[in-house]
Residue, then its C-alpha position, 0 to 999 in steps of 0.5 A: x653349391x656354396x653361397x660364393x659359387x651361387x653368387x658368382x653365377x648370378x653375378x656372371x649372369x647379370x653382368x652378361x645380360x647387362x642388368x645393373x645390380x647390387x649385392x646387399x643384405x647379409x652378404x654385404x653386411x658380412x663383407x663390411x662387418x662380421x661373419x654370420x650364417x645365412x642361406x640367402x643372397x639379396x640382390x637389388x637389380x634393374x631386371x626388366x621384362x626383356x631379361x625374363x627369357x634369358x634368366x630362365x635359360x641361365x637358371x634351368x629348371x633341372x637345377x633351379x627353381x625360378x618362376x616366370x610368373x613371379x618375375x613378371x609380378x615382381x617387375x610389375x609391382x616393384x617387389x622381389x622374386x626368388x631363385x632357389x637352388x634346391x640341392x644346396x637349400x640356397x636362395x637368391x632374393x632378387x629385389x627389383x630396383x625402384x625408381x626412388x631417390x634412395x635407390x638412385x643414390x645407392x646405385x651411384x654409390x655401389x662398390x666393386x668388391x672381390x668376394x672370392x678369388x675368382x670374381x668381382x661383384x657390385x656391392x651396396x656401400x656400407x652406408x646403404x647396407x646400414x640404411x636398409x638394415x635400419x628399414x628392415x629393423x623398423x619393419x620387423x624389429x629383428x635383432x639380426x639387423x642391429x647386429x649386422x649394423x653394429x658389426x659393420x660399424x665395428x669393422x668398417x666404421x672408419x670408412x663409413x660416412x655417418x653424415x650420409x646415413x644421418x641425412x637418409x635416416x632423416x629422409x626415411x624417418x629412421x632417425x630414432x633407430x640411427x640414434x639408438x644404434x650410435x648410442x649402442x656403439x658408443x657404449x661398447x667402446 
């Protein structure tokens, strides 16, 4: 199974169960920016306890690894759980949607994108992908997040609302990182 087939499967499952979701992380960064290798798909979703049974059925144990206990823990503590496809080595990180102003904002701003010919999916906006990438950079200082951000700004910079990012950077204490990213972009031009 390739990443786009796996993404198609989870999109169909979530949409069938009417679970609000957004594709984010590296897959979303590639949709707006430059391609790179990744073995995981990050999805923020409003998964609730009532969805657990149907998720376990949709991702059967003979083909996927998915833990009921991990789903319950993720929901209870607003964390994440994984769905792993061992045959391909691909992994889906399902991040539970939080009841925060930022998550409310990014779900309102989601975009419907055509990641493959056979389906559409809900993606985080490029601005919200950049904001989350800055948060992840702040946590672990991995250069891949900065490369993803600069790739988005390089490819999709004309559609990116920098004012929105500046405001959320201020609210989330990311201004220093945002300023450094913009300086890096300006130096490369």
